[in-house]
N, C-alpha and C positions, 0 to 999 in steps of 0.2 A: 713526081709531084703526088700522085695518087697515094703511093705508099707513105708519104709524110701526112697526108691527109687522114689516111687509115689510122696511123699510129696516133695521131692527135685525138681522134674520136674515141679509140680503144682506151686512151690515157684517161680522157674525160669521164667516160663510163665508169672505169674501176675506181677514179677519185671520188665520184659522186655516190657510188655505191659503198665505198669504205666510210665515207662520212655519214651516210643514212644508217648503216650498220652500227656504227659508233654511236650515233644519236639514240637508236632503239635500245641498244645493249645498256647505255646510261639510264635510260628511263626504267628499264627492268630492275636495275640496281637500286633506283630509289624507291620504287615501290616494293616493299618487303612484306611478306605474309606475317600475320599474327597467330599465335599458338595458344589454344585454351585447354588447359589440363583439368580434366574431369575428377570428382571425387572419388572415382573407382581407379584412378591412375591412367586413363585413356588420354588421347590427343585429338583436338579437333583444329585443323589448319585452315585458315582463310583470312579475308580482310575484313575487320570489324568496321562496320559503318554506322552503328547506333547502339548506345548502352542505355537502357532505363533501370527503373529501380527494381524490376523482376526478371528482365530479359536482355539477351545480347543478339543484335541482328548482324550478321556476317555475309560475305560472298565467298565462294569457293574458287571463284576465278576473278581477275583483275577487269575484265571487259565490263563496260558500263551496262550492258544489257543482259549480264550475269543474274541468274535468279537469287533472291535474298532468302536466307535461312535464318531460324529463330532458334535459340537454345535458352532453356530456363536456367537463371543464375545459380539457383539451388543446386544444380547438378555439376557446377564448376567450383574448383579449387583456387585456381589462379590464372592470370592472364600474362603471357609472354609476349610482349608488344615487338613489332618488327624493329624498333629503334633500340632494342636491348633492354628495356625497362622490364621489370616483373611486377605486377599488381596482384595483392591477395584479394579474392573475393570474399568479402565479409558477409557472413550468413546472419540474418536476423536473429536475435537472442530469443524471441520468442516464437521462432519456427519450430513446431513439434516434429515434423518430418515431411518429406516431399508431398504428403497427401493433404498436409494442413497448412493454411496460411492465417496468421493471427490478425486481427483488426487492430486499429491503432488506438482504440479507446481503452485506456489501461488504469484509469484513476475515477475515483467516485468520492463524492462529498455526501455524507449521510446524516440524517437527523434521527436520534434516539426516540422513538415515537411516544413512547410513555413516560419520558423523562419528567415532563411537566407535571404528572400526578404525582411524582416522587420528589417534588420540590425543586427541581433542577432544570437547566436547558442545556442539552449536550449535543455537540457535533462530532462526527467521526470522519477522518480523511484515510482513504484506502488507495495505495498505488502497488501495482505490480513490479516485483523486483525481476523476477524470471517466471517461466511457466510453472505453476505449481507453488509459488512462494509470493505472498502478498504481505506488505507492511501495512499495520493499522494503527492509527493514533486517535485518541479522543480527548476533548477538553470540554469542560462545562462549569457554569456558575450555579451556586447553591443558594436558593432563597425561598422560604416557605410562605412568604407573603404574596407571591404571584398568582395564586389561584385560592379561592375560597374553600374549596375542597381539595383535600390532599390526605394522604396516609397519616401525614404529621400535622395536621391543622389544630390540634390541641396543645402543640408544644410551643414554647417561646420563640420568638423571632430568631430564626437561624439563618446565618450567611456563610458563604465560602466558596471554595473552589475545588476542582478534580480533575484528574488526568489519568489516561490509561495508555498503554502501548503493549503492542504484542505482534508476532509473526504468524500468518496463516499457512498451514500446510494443507493444500488440497489433497483429497482422497480419491483414490481410483481414477477414473477417466471422465469425471463428470465436467471438466473444465474444456472438453472439446466434444464434437459430434463426429463420429467416424463415417467417412464416405463423403462428407461434404467439405468444401474448402471454407470453413469457418470454424472459429473456435473463439471462446471468450475467457479471458484469465480471471475474471472476477465471479464466474459462476461456479457452483458445486458445493459439495460437502467439504468440511475442514475441521482440523483440530488447531487451536490457537492457544500456546502458553502466552499468559499475559500477566503484567505487572501493573497494578493500579495504586492510586493515592489520592486521598481527600483531606482537606483541611478545613475545618469549619467551627464557628462560634455561636454557641447558644446563649442568648442575650438575657439578662435579667433573671437568671435562676433564684427562686426563693427557698430559703430554709428558715430553721427556728433554732435559735440558740437558746439552749435550755440552761437555766440558772437557778440558784436556790439561796434562800435567807433562812437563817436559824430562827424558829419560832416555836415556842412550845406548844402554840395552840393548834399546830398542823401534825400531820402523820408523821412520825418519826422526829417530830421536833423541827422539821424543816418546811418552809413556803417555797413552792416549785412555781416557776413562771417562764414564759417563752418570748423571745423578741425577735421580730421578723428581721433577717438579714438577706442580702442579695449579692449576686456575684455573677460575672460572665463565665462561660465554661468553654475551654478551648480543647478541641479533640483533633487530633491527627491519626489517620487509618492508612494501612497499607495492606495489600493483598497480593498473593502470587496464586493464580488460578490456571486451571487447564480446561479450555471452553470446547465444546462440540457446537457446531452450528452449520447452517446451510443458507446459501445466498441463490436467489433467482434473478434472472435478467427479463425485464419487460421492454419489449420492442427495441432493444439495444439503446436505450436511452435511460432506464431507470432500474434500480436494485430494490429488492425486497427482501430480508432476511431475518433470521432469529439465531439466537444462540443460548446455551446453558452452561454453566461451569461450576467447578468444585476445587477448593483449594484451602489455603492457610491464611488466617487474619492476624494482623498485629495492631494494637490500638493504645494510644497513650491518651491520657485526660489530666487536665489541670485547671483549676479554679483560680480566676484572678484574685479573688478575695481570700487571703491565708486563713481567715476564721474558718472556712468551709472545711479545711483539712482537719479540724478538731472534730473528736467524737461527740462534742456536746452539740454540733449541728445535726438536726434531724428534719426528715420531711423534704418536699420539694420535688423537683423534676426527676421521674423516673428512678426513685430511690438514688440519693446523691452518691452512693459509693459505686454504682453500676454504670456502665457506658451503653449508649443506645445501641439496639440491634441493627437499626438501619444506618449504615454509613455512606450511604449514596453510591458509592461504586459496587458495593457488595452488602449482602446481609450477613451478620455474625452470630452465631450460636451464642447464647448466654452462658458465660462461663467456660466455654470451650474455643480455642483458636481456629474455628472451622469458618471458611467462607463460602457463600452461596451467591451466584450472578446469574443473570437473565437479561437479554436484551431483545428488542424487536426494531428494526431499523428501515428507513425508506430513504434511496438516496438518488442522486444524479450523476450520470456517467459523463466523463470528458476526458480529454487527452492529458 
């Protein structure tokens, strides 16, 4: 009887131990470790418990009381999860290197500060494509009746539109501050190839049509007289320029900047009244045969296809 009882107890203990070990073994198999591959080719093995925008928290042991370690995502290339999936760790395109972290404000809307004086209202939008490269687009309206004082106040009513587009190439290391975890993609010195276009109409240009009538009482037997004639003048201007400039950041909220440029100018001019194409029409606005030097997107040298540009802007920074 005692032997039978002893055998039964031993059998129960073995059965319980086997079942417990089986359960423990099953739990170990379910909880698999994750592997993080570093950018240098190393491996960090542990159980990832939290992933943020910049860091990954993990444990080296499964135990609930095990300490939590933190690794910067910029040091990792990929994560090999315990379930077999592989996830690439995407680096921020604006990340200069591990010592610098870019801020999120990468765009600005700017006002061309002296545009009103030059009979226009022009705004510029700038956006960072990647570190060191910014796209910039400007649009504006032309109207010399907005202010009593302007450089062109003596000219007939002038109305039109303008547009400019270019890419900024930031120079040197002005767009970050070494040693600080801060950098701004809108700050610094730059070169900017740019193409610009303006189209405007000068209203009511006056000229004088010269005529003559044969009359022996006057010089050379002809009587000369002039008749006032009027026409609108349509002007289209394009320029390709290379600009040098610099932009400063004020309190991470505002921009202030300047630029100057030099390039080529292309201009076409046409009168709506065909009479103005005649050599008999003289006088009027700025010598009827010459185009204005102020083309609103740039200044053009008289008789030469040369363009000069200059801007001074003030803007607001946003995402």
